[in-house]
N, C-alpha and C positions, 0 to 999 in steps of 0.2 A: 358227157350223160348218161345216164341210168342205165340201156342197155347195156351197161359194159357185164361183164361177168368176170369175174375172179379171178383166172388168166389172162386176165385184156392186158397188155405194154402198158405200163403205167403211162406212156402222156407227158411226164415231165413239164415243168415249168421253172420256168430259173427267174427270180427276181431282183432286178438290181434298184438299188435301193440313192435317190441320186444328192445330193448335196444334206443343210441343214433338216431342210420340212422333209425331204425325201423317206432317213435315213431313224428320222420320230417317229413320225410313223407306221415306218418297216421295225422300229425298235416293237408300237406297241403290237403292230399283226402276230408279230412269229409270238410278243406271247400270247395273246387269243387262238394261233392253232395248236398252240401247244399246249397249250389248255383243253381246245378240243381232241384231242388226239391223243391226251394219256401221258405226252414225252413231258419229261423234271426240266430244271432249265436252264440242266445241265447237260441239257442230249439225250436224260438215261427214260427209259421205256419207267412207269410207275406201272404197280403189279396187277395192280386190275383192270389197264388199259391193253394184256397180252392178246386179249380174243378179244376176235371179229375184220372184216377187213374195211377199215376204214382210208385205205390209196392213202399214206403215212410219204410213200414212193413217189407220188406230185410234186411233197413242195419238200420232200425229205433223201437224207441216202442215209444208205447206215455203212458209218470206215468198221472195222476191222472189226474190233474194243464193242462193239454193237450200240455204240451211241449214233443216237439220227442229230441230222447236222443240215440245217436249213441249204437248198441248190440257192442261196442269194451272195451278191456283191453289197460290198458296201462301198461307196466310191464318194466321198468329200473331198471340198480344195483346204479345207482349214481343219485342227485335232479337234475342236471343243465335243465335240455332237458325239463323234465316234470315238473319241476318249471314254465318254456318257455311256454309250452304248457297249461300252465293253465291257467300263468298271460293273455294270449290270445288271451283264449277262455274261460272265465273263469266259464261262465254256461250252454256250451253244456256238457260236459261230466257226467257218473258218477262219487262221489269221491270214490265213496265203487269199484269201479272197476281199478282203481287206484294205481299202486304195486312197494313200491321204495326200496329198502331192508334200513333197518335200518340203516345197519350202512353203508352205501354210499359211499363205498371204488371206486365202480365197480370190471371189473374182470383181468381188465387191461391188453388186448388187446392181452388175451388169453385164446384163447377155453377152454380149459382144467380147468381154476377158473369158466367160466364159467359157466361150462359143471358140477361144484363138487356141485357150490353155486346152480343147479339147484334141487340136490336131497333133501339143507335144504330147502328150502322155499317151493317147489312144493305141499306143502299141501294145504296154504294158495294159489296158484294161481290155485290148482282144486277147492278147494271152489268159487270163482269167477268162475270160466268156472262153473264152474257146477251149477250156482244162476242164469246166462245168460242163459243156455242150458235150466231150469228147465224152463226157462221163455222167449221160443219156443216152437211155437205151432207146428211145423212141422220143423223143424233141416234137415238144404240140405249140410253144415256144415261150418270149420274154413278155415278165409285165414290168412295166414301169412304175415306180413312186417319187412326184417329186411336184415342188412348186413350180407354176408359172413367171413367175412373177420380180424372185431374184435374179442369181448373178450366176450363182453354178444349178440349182436343180434345173434353168429356163436354157443357160449357153451353154455349159455342156453335156447336159440334158439331151438335150435339141441333134446335137451332132453325134452324142450317143443311138440314140433313132436314127439315124437318118445309114452309120458306121451298119448299121442293126437290118436296115433292112438294105441294104448291098450285101454283105455280110449273109445274109442268111432271109433269102428273098423266097423261099416259102414256107418261111415257118412265121407264125402266125402274131402279132407286137398290141401289148393289152399295155394304157399308160391307167393310174390314179392321179392324174390329176389335180393338182388346190387351187383352187381359180380367189385373188386377193378379194378382200373386203372392199365391198365400191363403196361405203360410206368413206370419203378423202380424207374428215378428219381421227379414219383407225390408221389410215394407212403409212404406215415408212419407209419406205421407198419416193421415191418419189418421181424417179422411172419407171413405175410398174407399168401403166399401159407401153408398152416401146418394149420393155423387159417380154411383155404378154404375149402380148402382136405376133414378134418375131417365135416366137415359142409355137400360137397357136400352127401358124404358116408349114409349121415341120412337122409336129403333130396331125394337122389338115394329110399333112403327105405319105406319114408313114406308119403311123397308128393301125389297126387295124378297129378297136373300139379307143372311145376316149371315156369315162367316168368317171367325170367332173361330181369333186368336191369343192361346192359353194362356198366360203369361210365366213361371209354372213348369212346363209340360207344352216349350219351346222349349227355355226353361236345361236341362230332364230329356237334352234329346232329344239340344242341343249336348256333355252331357258323358258320356254312355251309348252316345250311336252318333257319333258324332266325336269321341268322346277329349279335347275340350281343357275344362279343370277348370275351370278360374272363366274362364267365357265374360264376355266384352265385350258393351258396351249392342253397338256397330258389329261385333263376330261376329253375336249375337243378333239385329240387324238385318237383314245379309245374308243369314242360314236366310229370317227370314219374304221378304224380298224376292227370293230363289229361287223361296219356295213362288208368290207374286202373280204370278211371271213363267214355271210353269209352266203356269199352270190355260189356258185352251182364247185363243186373242187376240182376244174376245170375251169376259173371262167374265162378263158376263150376262145371253149370249144365251140365250131359250130352253131349247136342245137341251142344257143341263151341268144334270146333279142333284147338286144338292148333298148331297143326302139321304146320296149314298154317305160320305160324307164320319163318321168315326165321331166319336159327341157328346162335347165337350169338350176337342177338339183334333184340328180338320180334318185340320191342316198332319199328324199323325203320316200318313196314307193317300200324303203324299210319299217319308214313306223308309225 
């Protein structure tokens, strides 16, 4: 909220990036946040950014060597996207906060597979979450980036939403949930409706706020408003990261009303 004084508690937010889509969006989000806070891609504060009270401590914490590190967990069941994130931003994230399933087989675009694997890896992931929470002065809550249509973001994401709710009952949970393309020819996953429905139930029961990122609408915005004829996944994710960084510093603070975002495609209100 804007009423916070400079000495107010940080109200930290821990980000969970789950699955291929969640980690691709997350990477663009952190690039955007670094840009806005004057932090270089290796976590160093740029010379021009030393002044000003822009509350970096909500999303970042400072290591002993003054490096800014995202309060973020990168979680996936196969290594490809996580490897790409580490190659692109090798010095930004806490390496202890990166979880890749040791077998690396993924969830095969199957909600049930992602959810079941969640049960077998929950101890390790919850330990990572607890460590981040313990490092916070006054934790506000959690922000999850994921897709509802595949296997990991939907299934493992659903499992983690339930655990977070049990484990941190008083903390707020907000998600940035990517909804699949509505045109059947654009769908590459036959079981999208099944995965989506099972995830929607968990979002309804466990999340305090869901920001719907409608792939169909995002493509339309990129084409019609930004005049990009065939937007790439990266361009769409940059659009998403702009929306995410555009929300108030504490996106899950009670002062913001998500009701003002039009149903179906909340991103429209920002363009």
